[in-house]
KENUTOR-685562 format. One line per field, with one value per residue (C-alpha): residue in one letter; x, y, z. Coordinates in steps of 0.25 Angstrom, whole numbers, plus 5000, padded with zeros to 4 digits. Example, Ala and Ser with C-alpha at 12.3 -4.5 7.8 and 13.67 -1.06 7.14 Angstrom:
type: (A:S)
c1: (5049:5055)
c2: (4982:4996)
c3: (5031:5029)
//
This chain:
type: (X:X:X:X:X:X:X:X:X:X:X:X:X:X:X:X:X:X:X:X:X:X:X:X:X:X:X:X:X:X:X:X:X:X:X:X:X:X:X:X:X:X:X:X:X:X:X:X:X:X:X:X:X:X:X:X:X:X:X:X:X:X:X:X:X:X:X:X:X:X:X:X:X:X:X:X:X:X:X:X:X:X:X:X:X:X:X:X:X:X:X:X:X:X:X:X:X:X:X:X:X:X:X:X:X:X:X:X:X:X:X:X:X:X:X:X:X:X:X:X:X:X:X:X:X:X:X:X:X:X:X:X:X:X:X:X:X:X:X:X:X:X:X:X:X:X:X:X:X:X:X:X:X:X:X:X:X:X:X:X:X:X:X:X:X:X:X:X:X:X:X:X:X:X:X:X:X:X:X:X:X:X:X:X:X:X:X:X:X:X:X:X:X:X:X:X:X:X:X:X:X:X:X:X:X:X:X:X:X:X:X:X:X:X:X:X:X:X:X:X:X:X:X:X:X:X:X:X:X:X:X:X:X:X:X:X:X:X:X:X:X:X:X:X:X:X:X:X:X:X:X:X:X:X:X:X:X:X:X:X:X:X:X:X:X:X:X:X:X:X:X:X:X:X:X:X:X:X:X:X:X:X:X:X:X:X:X:X:X:X:X:X:X:X:X:X:X:X:X:X:X:X:X:X:X:X:X:X:X:X:X:X:X:X:X:X:X:X:X:X:X:X:X:X:X:X:X:X:X:X:X:X:X:X:X:X:X:X:X:X:X:X:X:X:X:X:X:X:X:X:X:X:X:X:X:X:X:X:X:X:X:X:X)
c1: (5044:5039:5046:5055:5063:5078:5087:5090:5079:5068:5065:5067:5056:5047:5047:5042:5030:5017:5009:4994:4983:4979:4993:4993:4993:4980:4973:4978:4974:4960:4960:4964:4952:4942:4948:4945:4932:4937:4932:4936:4944:4944:4952:4954:4967:4961:4950:4935:4933:4944:4940:4926:4931:4932:4918:4907:4894:4902:4911:4926:4933:4946:4956:4967:4979:4988:4977:4975:4961:4947:4943:4936:4922:4920:4919:4914:4925:4924:4928:4941:4954:4954:4961:4957:4964:4974:4975:4972:4979:4968:4972:4971:4956:4954:4948:4953:4965:4969:4976:4977:4963:4962:4970:4958:4950:4962:4963:4948:4948:4959:4951:4938:4945:4953:4940:4936:4950:4949:4936:4942:4953:4943:4936:4950:4953:4964:4978:4986:4980:4983:4974:4985:4976:4970:4984:4989:4977:4977:4992:4989:4977:4985:4997:4989:4983:4998:5001:4988:4988:4992:5004:5009:5007:5015:5027:5026:5027:5039:5046:5040:5044:5058:5070:5074:5088:5082:5076:5088:5095:5082:5085:5100:5098:5093:5102:5100:5093:5083:5081:5078:5069:5061:5060:5055:5044:5038:5026:5029:5017:5022:5008:5006:5019:5015:5002:5010:5018:5006:5003:5017:5021:5010:5015:5030:5031:5019:5009:5020:5025:5011:5008:5021:5017:5009:4995:4986:4973:4974:4962:4964:4959:4952:4949:4959:4962:4966:4972:4975:4987:4981:4992:5001:5016:5022:5037:5038:5050:5062:5058:5058:5044:5048:5049:5038:5038:5029:5040:5047:5036:5034:5019:5008:4995:4981:4969:4957:4946:4945:4948:4957:4971:4979:4993:5004:5016:5030:5034:5024:5019:5020:5005:5002:5011:5001:4989:4981:4973:4979:4978:4974:4988:4991:4979:4982:4996:4990:4981:4993:5001:4989:4987:5002:5002:4991:4994:4984:4971:4966:4953:4944:4930:4922:4922:4934:4942:4956:4963:4962:4971:4983:4993:5003:5014:5012:5017:5030:5029:5034:5045:5059:5067:5069:5080:5088:5085:5091:5104:5106:5112:5103:5103:5101:5090:5083:5083:5077:5066:5063:5062:5053:5044:5043:5031:5033:5030:5023:5032:5045:5051:5046:5056:5046:5036:5026:5030:5025:5011:5009:5023:5021:5020:5035:5043)
c2: (4962:4951:4949:4937:4931:4933:4921:4920:4929:4920:4920:4935:4937:4926:4933:4946:4939:4940:4928:4930:4922:4934:4934:4919:4912:4905:4918:4924:4912:4913:4928:4924:4914:4924:4935:4928:4935:4949:4960:4972:4982:4994:4989:4996:4998:5004:4994:4999:4993:5002:5015:5013:5017:5031:5032:5041:5037:5027:5038:5040:5053:5052:5063:5062:5067:5073:5081:5092:5092:5092:5078:5069:5066:5055:5041:5027:5018:5009:5020:5024:5017:5009:5007:5000:4986:4989:4974:4968:4967:4968:4964:4974:4972:4978:4965:4960:4951:4939:4935:4948:4952:4943:4953:4962:4950:4947:4961:4961:4948:4954:4967:4959:4952:4964:4973:4966:4969:4984:4984:4978:4989:5000:4994:4991:5000:5009:5003:4991:4981:4967:4958:4950:4944:4958:4963:4952:4953:4968:4968:4961:4970:4983:4977:4975:4989:4994:4986:4987:5002:5009:5016:5002:4997:5009:5006:4991:4993:5001:4989:4979:4988:4991:4985:4972:4977:4987:4975:4966:4972:4970:4955:4953:4939:4934:4929:4935:4922:4923:4938:4936:4924:4933:4944:4933:4930:4944:4947:4954:4964:4974:4977:4962:4961:4973:4966:4954:4963:4969:4957:4952:4965:4963:4949:4952:4965:4974:4965:4960:4974:4979:4967:4968:4982:4986:4990:5000:5007:5022:5033:5046:5060:5063:5056:5048:5048:5035:5034:5025:5020:5018:5010:5022:5020:5030:5029:5037:5039:5045:5039:5049:5053:5046:5033:5022:5007:4998:4990:5002:5012:5015:5016:5011:5017:5013:5021:5012:5022:5037:5037:5024:5021:5008:5011:5000:5003:4997:4998:4994:5004:5016:5017:5018:5031:5042:5033:5028:5040:5051:5065:5075:5078:5063:5060:5071:5065:5052:5058:5065:5052:5045:5056:5055:5040:5041:5037:5046:5047:5048:5044:5050:5051:5061:5074:5071:5080:5076:5074:5089:5091:5084:5089:5078:5078:5071:5056:5054:5044:5030:5024:5028:5034:5022:5030:5032:5018:5013:5020:5014:5002:4990:4994:5009:5005:4996:5007:5017:5006:5004:5018:5021:5010:5015:5022:5037:5046:5059:5066:5060:5073:5083:5090:5092:5081:5078:5069:5055:5053:5052:5054:5048:5034:5036:5043)
c3: (4952:4961:4974:4975:4986:4985:4987:5002:5007:5007:5022:5023:5012:5018:5031:5024:5017:5024:5025:5023:5016:5008:5002:5000:4987:4990:4993:4980:4972:4977:4973:4959:4958:4964:4955:4942:4941:4947:4938:4946:4938:4947:4958:4972:4978:4990:4995:4995:5009:5014:5006:5011:5025:5020:5013:5017:5011:5002:4997:4999:4996:4987:4985:4975:4983:4972:4965:4975:4970:4978:4983:4973:4975:4985:4979:4983:4988:4976:4967:4973:4977:4964:4950:4938:4936:4948:4951:4938:4924:4913:4899:4888:4887:4901:4907:4920:4917:4925:4934:4941:4942:4955:4963:4965:4971:4980:4986:4988:4995:5005:5006:5010:5021:5026:5027:5040:5046:5042:5049:5062:5062:5061:5073:5080:5092:5091:5093:5089:5080:5085:5076:5069:5058:5055:5053:5044:5035:5034:5032:5019:5016:5019:5011:4999:5001:5000:4987:4979:4977:4964:4971:4974:4960:4955:4964:4961:4946:4948:4954:4944:4932:4937:4929:4934:4937:4947:4955:4955:4967:4975:4975:4979:4984:4970:4959:4945:4941:4952:4950:4935:4939:4948:4937:4927:4937:4938:4930:4917:4918:4929:4934:4936:4944:4952:4956:4960:4969:4975:4983:4985:4992:5002:5005:5005:5012:5015:5023:5033:5035:5039:5047:5056:5060:5073:5068:5075:5073:5075:5075:5069:5073:5060:5047:5039:5024:5016:5003:4991:4998:5012:5018:5022:5025:5036:5036:5049:5058:5050:5037:5026:5020:5007:5015:5011:5014:5022:5029:5036:5038:5052:5050:5040:5041:5035:5037:5041:5040:5042:5057:5059:5054:5054:5058:5056:5064:5062:5076:5087:5097:5088:5087:5102:5103:5105:5104:5092:5089:5080:5082:5072:5067:5066:5059:5049:5047:5044:5033:5027:5027:5020:5010:5007:5005:4995:4980:4975:4983:4997:5003:5014:5019:5011:5020:5027:5018:5022:5009:5006:5019:5014:5003:5000:4989:4976:4976:4968:4957:4959:4950:4945:4934:4924:4917:4930:4935:4922:4925:4940:4944:4949:4964:4961:4951:4962:4972:4962:4959:4973:4976:4964:4969:4983:4989:4985:4997:4994:5005:5000:4993:5003:5012:5023:5023:5035:5046:5045:5050:5066:5070:5084:5076:5071:5082)
//
């Protein structure tokens, strides 16, 4: 369901919107024009430019987390972190169908400009990142990384396909007429509406939440993993292990390469506690967090053999019991819908889960 601005809350929502040229309509329209000739069908949800940082002789090691099987044969970065027609809606004849084939072009343009910033962060000394333009650009890049993945698509479809009555309490400031008009404006095809939400969520929530944090580059004691959901939310503090959300997580982590980690802190000064070099135990805790954040697979350098060290619980499926939801009142149905569309932690149902990564960041 496409986000709308409830009556009387225009200024509040406006303050949440993140202004950036990559999210502006003219940049989108240029991508639409350039995307008319886009033919790519196998589309990456983790960019090749990022995966190459874990390549040795052009190959990256991929491990399926839940299979508990020996690692797969190392693959070129172009062959992993992708899915067929993830950002396009081909018609029945399986050709790329306008107008949504342009999204792959849109993302590739943003990736191209972001690659320079990622290289700058790799060269950055340890400690706080003060380059405001770099932060603004990468807040959009990382926000899109969060919303472009298959796991986020599954959660978006839960919201889009939920009954309208479960959505109604989410907009208390709207009249019934305004709410129905908003519903009428949504795309009839749930997948098309989910693609719309992919970009709208970056502008309305995610990019601003990342930009307002204090960013720091941290060095690890040993090699790092990354995964198919590489922007990792760490609730921290007294939050239960089932907690997930970019706005209130005390720490957001993003592996930059096998030895450097970008850490985005909600509270300034937390990164300097104990310094910007992680010890062996802290590095292990970060890798465990990354493995647990994965939707299905982790990536590493061939020969590092990290994935075999981490056993994490299976991820609970997203969604809700449609039969039970039909028996609830509207507000309770909304709560069930939102819970079903929230990120599902692998640790949520464990009685004795591990502590959050790098405890000194949260104490």
